[in-house]
N, C-alpha and C positions, 0 to 999 in steps of 0.2 A: 568187719571183714569176714568174720565167721558166718554171719547171716548171709552175706553175698554168696559165698561158695555153697552154703547149705541150701540155698534157693535156686541153684542151677548155674551160678557163675563159674566160668572155667579159666579165664585169664584176666589178670588185673595188674595194672601198674599202681604201686603204692608209693606215695610221696610223703615222707615223714617231715613234719615241720617242727621247729622249736624256736624259742626266742634267743637270739644270739646278739652279742653287743655290736653296736654300730661303730663307725670309724672313730668317733670321739668318746666312746664309752669304755669303761674298765669292766672286765669280767666280774660279775657279782653273783650272789646267791640266787637271783631271779633268772639268770641266764642259763641256757643249756650248756653243758660241758661234757667233755669226753672223760670216761674213766681212764686212769693211766697208772703207770708204775715207772719210776726212774731207776734204771739198772746201773749200779756202780761198777767201776772197773776193778782191777786187781789192787789198785792203790786207793780204793774207796772214793774215787772221783766220779762224778756223773758221766756216764758213758752213752747210754741209750735211753730215750723216752719211748716206752711201749704204751700205746694208747688204743682204745677201742676204735673201730672203724668210723663211728660217728657218735654224736652226742646221745646222752640218755643214761638212765639208771641201769638199763640192760647190760651195759659194759661192766658194771660192778660184779657181775657173775663170771667174768672171764678169768681163768687161771693161766699163768705163764711161768716159764722157767727157762734159763739158759744153761746149756751143757757144753763143755769143752770137748773137742774131738781132734783127731789127726787124720790127714788125708794121704796123698801120694808121698812116696819116699824114694830116695836114690842114694848112691854112694859117690863120694868125691873121687875123681880119677887123676887129678893133678893137685899138688900142694897149693894151699891158699895162704898168701901173705897178709900181714896186717894192712888194712886200707884197700884191699883188693875190691874190685867192683864187679867181678864175674867169677863163675866157677864152672869147671868142666866136670860133667857127671856121666854116669853110665846110662841114664834114662831120664826123659823129661815128661813122660806121659803123666797127666794129672797136675802138672805144674802150669800155672797161668799167671798172666800179668795181674798185679794187685794182690797176689797171695802173700801171706805172711809165712816165712820159711825159717825154721830153726836149723842152724848148722852146729853140729855137736860131735864130740868124741868123748872119751872117758873122763876128760878133765875140764873141757871148756865148752861154752855155748855162745853163739852169736845169733842175732835175729835180723833178718832183712826182709824188705818188701820188694818183690820182683817187678822190674820195669820192662823186661824183655825175655822171651823164651825162644832159644834157637835150637840148632841141631846139637843135642847133648850139651847145651850151653845155657846157663842161667845168669841173668844180669840184674843188678839192683843199683839204686841211686846213692848219692852222698848223704841223704837224710838218714840212711840206716847203714852206717859203715861197719866193716868187720874189724873188731878190736883185738883179735887174737890170731895166732898162726895155727892153721889146721893142716895136718899131714894126711895125704891120701892113704898111706899105709897104716894109719892108726887103728882101725879105719875111722873115717869121718862120714857121718850120715847127714843127709838133708831130708827134712820132712815138712809137709805143709801143716800149719796150725790153723784150725777152723773152730767154729762154734755152731751150735744149733739153738733154735728157739722153738719151744713147744708151747702150744696154747690149746685151751679146751673151753668149750661152753656147752654144758650139759652133755649130750651125746655126740657133739661135733668135736673132732680132733684135727689139729693141723700141726705138722712138723716140717720145719725148714732146716735143711742140712747144708753143709759146705759153705757156710756164711763167712764173709770177710768184712773187715772194718775199713778198708781202703776204697775210696770212690772209683779208682781205676779198675777194680775187679768187677767182672761180670756177675759175681756173687755178692756184691755189695749189699749188706743186709737191708737197708731201707728200700732199695730198688727191687730186690727180689720179693720182699713181703708186700710191697705196694702192688705188684703185678699178680700175686698169687693168693693172697690171704682174703678171706671173706669175713674175718673177725677183727683184725688188728692192723695198725700202721706203726712204723718205727721211725724215730727221728734220731739222727746222729748228733750228739751233743758236743762233738769235737773236743774230746778230752785231751789235755796236754800231756798225759802220761805217756812215756816212751813205750815202744813195742818191746816185749809182748804184753806189758802191763795195761795197755789200752783195751785189751779184750774184755768183754763183759764177764764179770765174776760168775762162776758157776754157783747156783744156789737152788734150794728146793722150790717147789711150786709156790707162787704168791698170787694173791688176787689183785686185780686192778681195782682202783678206788677213786672216788670223787666224781663219778658220773652223775649228772643231773639232767632231768627231762626239760626243764625250762618251760613247762606248759602253764605254770601259774600266771605268767605275765605275757603269754603269747598275744600277738597283735594281728590286725588284719594285714599289715605289711608282711608279717611272717608267712601268712597263708598265701598271699598273692605272690610273694617271692620276687626273684630277679633273674635276669638272663645276662650273664657275663661271659657267655660262650660255653663250648663243650666242657663238661666237668665242673662248671661253676654256675649251674642253674638250680633254682630252688622253688618250692611251692608250686602254684599253678603254672608258673613260667616254665617249669621243667616238663610239664605235660604238653604245653603248646607246641613243642617241636616233634612230638611223637605222632606218627601218621596212622598208627593202628588203634588209636583211642576212639571209641564210639560213644561212650557215656562218661559224664562227669558227675560225681557225687561227693559232697563234703558234709557228712553228718555232724562233724565237730564244729561246723559253722555256728551251731546253736549255742556254743559256750559263751559267746559274747552277750547274748540276751540273758542267759541263765546267770552269768556273773555280774551283769550290770543292767538290772531291770530299768526300763524307762527309755526315753528317746536316745540317749547315748548308746546303749546296748543295741537298740533297734538299728540305728544308723550303721554301726559296725558290721552287724550281721547282713544287713541289706547291701552294704558296699561290697562285701565279699560275694554275695549272690549276683550282684550286678556285674562283677568281673567275670564270673563263670559264664553268664549269659553273653557278655560281650565277646569272650573267646569263641563260644559256639557260633555266634552270628558272623564273626569275622572269618573264621576258618570254614564254616559251612559243612563240616564233616563230623560233628559230634552233637550230643544232646545232653542237657543238664537236668538232673533230677533234684528238685529242691524241697527242703523241709520248711515248715512253719513252726515257730516256737509253741511250746505247750501253753494253752490258755483255755478258759471255759467260755470266752466271749466270741460268739460266732461272727458278729459284726467286725470285730477286730481282725479275725482271720480273713474276712472278705477284703478289708482295707489293705492288709499285707499283700494279698494277691493282686489287687487292682493297681498297685504301684508299678506293675510290670506289664508290658504288652509285647510278647515275643512268642514265636512258634518254635523256638529252639529250647524250650524248657517246659517243665510241668511241675505243679505244686501238689504235695500230698499232706493230708492232715486227717485225723489226729495221729499222735505217736502210737506205737505198738508196744505192748508188753511182751518182750522177747526173752526166751530162755537162753542163757549163755552157754559157752562150751563146758562149764563145770556142772551143768544140769541143775543148778540151784534155783532159787526163786526168780521168777521173771521180773524184769524192770523196764520202765518206760524207755523206749529207744526211738530215735528219729527213723522214719520209715525209708529213707533214701537208700540205706545199705541193702536190706533185703529186696527192695524194689529193683535195684540194679541187677541183682541175681535173677529176678523174674524176667526182666527185659532180656537178659542174656539167654535164659532158658527158652523163652518164646522165639527168640531169633534162631536158635538152633533147631528147635522142634517144628516150628511152623514157618518162620520167616519174619522179616521186619514189618511185613504188611499186617501181621496179626497184632491186635491190641494187647498190651501187657495188663490185662484185667481179668477178673473172675478166675483167678488162680490162687489156691490156698497158700498163704505165707507160712513156710515151714519154720517152726520155732516160735511162732506167735500164739499165745494162749488167750489173748484178750486185747481190747483197745484200752489205751490210757484214759479215754473218756468216751462213754457211750453217747451216741447222738441219735436223734429221731429221724424218721423218714422225711419229715418236713425239712429238718436241717440239712439232710443229704440233698434234697431237691434244691434248696437255696444255694448250697455250696457248689453243686454241679452247674447251676446256672451262672455262677461266678467263676467257673473253670477251676475249682479246687477239687481235686480227686480225693474221695473219701474211701472208707472201708466198710464192708458189711460182714456181720457175724452170721455166716451161713455155711455150714460144713467147714468150720474153721474161720480164720480171718482172711478176707479176700479184698483186693483192691477193686473198688466199684466206680470206675471212671477212667477215661483215657483221653483227657483233654489237655491241650497245650494252654499256654497263657496268652494266646493270640486272640485279638478281637476280629480277625479276618476269617470269615466262614470257610474259606478255602483251606486254611491251615488250622482248623479247630482241633483236629484229632492227632494224637501222638503218632499213630501208625502211618498217617499220610506224610507228616513231616519226615519221619525216619525212612520211609520208602524213598522219598526224594533225596534224602541225604545219601542213601545207598546208590541211587541212580547216578547222582552227580559224581560220587567217589569212583564208581565203576567206569562210567563214561570218560571221566577225566583221565583215568589210567589207560583206557583203551584208545583214546584219541591221540596219545603221545606217539603212537606208531606212525601217524601221518605227518608229524613234524618234518619239515624239509622235503616232503613229497611235492610234486608239481601240483599247483592249485588249479586243477583242470577238471573237466567233466568226468574223466576216468576216476580220479580220486574221489570226487563227490559220490559217484556211483558205489565205490567200495565202502565209503562211510555209510551210505544208505543201507546197503546190504547187511553190513556187520551190526549196525544199530537195530535194524528191523529184526534180525535173528535173535538178538539179545532180548528185546522187548517181547517178542513172541514167546520166548521161553518163560518169561515172567508171567505172561498172560495164561499160559498153560498150567502154571503152578497156582493160579488163582490170585495172583497179586494185583491184577488189573481186572476191571469189570468190562463186560461186553460179550455179546453172543459170538462175535467173530473178531479177528485181530483188528480190522479197520475200525471197529467200534471201541476198541480198547486203547488204541494209540495211532499216531501217524508220525511220519518222519519226513522232513523236507530238507534237502541239501542239494541245491541246484543253482542256476544262474540268478534266480530271484533272491536267494539268501546270500549269494556271493557276487555282488556286482563288481565291476572293474576296480572301483575305489578300494574295496576290501582286498582284492587280489594284489593290488599295488602295495598295500600295507602289509602283506603277508599274513592275512587273517582268513581263516575258514570258519563259516558259521553253519551249524546244523540246528534247525528248529525241531523240537520234539514236544509232542503233546501226549499226555497219558491220562487215563481215567482211573484213579486209585479206587480202592474198594470203598472208601468213604472220604469225602463226599463223592457222588457219582459224576459231577461236572468235570470238564476238562480243566487242567491247570497247565499253563504254558510255561516252558523254560527254554532258554537258548543256550546252546553249548558253543563256546568260542575257543578256537585253537590257533595259537600263534604258529605260523608256517615258516618262520625263519626270516632273517633280515633281507628285504628286497635289494637286489643289486642292479645298478644301472649298466647299460651296455653302450 
């Protein structure tokens, strides 16, 4: 990740994966777990489980503490009898449903949980009865009892005040922290201690403990993940629903081969890469940057590459010796991380039509394996992108893993990804418009203007616009059968910078459900 941003990356979705127990598994030392601390109440019964936001050893560095506090206060204005369920007071500002309230004078105290707040009137339920008589002239005070949770991770501090333990309160601790904290979550352990002894005990700062990464036994299923709906997605499945993703890279995919040399490790790493490619091909809006395991066998590298035929991915080899954030000795690193940064940097400075090649890799001081010019030629012919030591370490190749000459180059495929993404978004404005010559003309004009702007930027080749692209959206592309089905078709042909031949694509727009008359 450091290498991605160091090489020009500006925005990145990071999906953390870990090995978690399945439905029939018991949490063990090989699984990822959250660091946590069980907070006792005033009677030393488990009250709250405070845990890190997600699994991993990082949570073992979080400090937490609970603090008692008081909130709003008021005076009783009418005497209160034993068993009473309401109190008249001089003010109700700051009193809310679910709040724990102390009713006290010089001699007695009672504790109630509010169920209703009216005009200078406070009510509570039978679960928290008043056991003593309170006189307004005593005087008798009412005050809200609250608590705070403080947490810290290095220079980040979070403080949550006005917390309550009753679920009916809008300041119910688990709910407040779930919506606001970037560090922790809180679980109510439903202590049986009566109020006010159910409040978390005030104590000094303590560290969360027991967090484990679960990376030692991580599986391909953990990387691929699952999609059980919003808030319950993991791994690659979490990225599949994000529309702004342009590149996919998983440097850690190589751990399977490093951990399990031989066919078993190869199959696991290849299965993960196959899933990445499948996602890119199905969505048609992103591109995968793939690594090849460390080896000295050129033929083995070629075999790894030849098992794939897709224009939605590119392979890079060998690994790079990268200097880390600490500035220490460089170490062999899969190239997909820094390469993703170079892709992003070229997209920003030149455009997607520019090949992500011949750019110095920032932070790379050498290759993990030096290869000869002959080897580079062999690998390039096999569509394995290599690196050259020339004024630094530079990617020396921009080929996809496709056998189709039309899609041989990375910049061509990514140009068409950009075209499809942009045109898909633009064509939505014509949904439910009349499928007539007037709409076809508007489509032609808007599409022509867009492509002409790309041509002027050098993204398309040709001495004049008609040599760089053409747009057809008329009665020929939209016969009556298409109109009856609510479909509008616009054929677009463009000449990308490489190769120079035209590559045809068709844009199809659903125009709404036809209605009979």
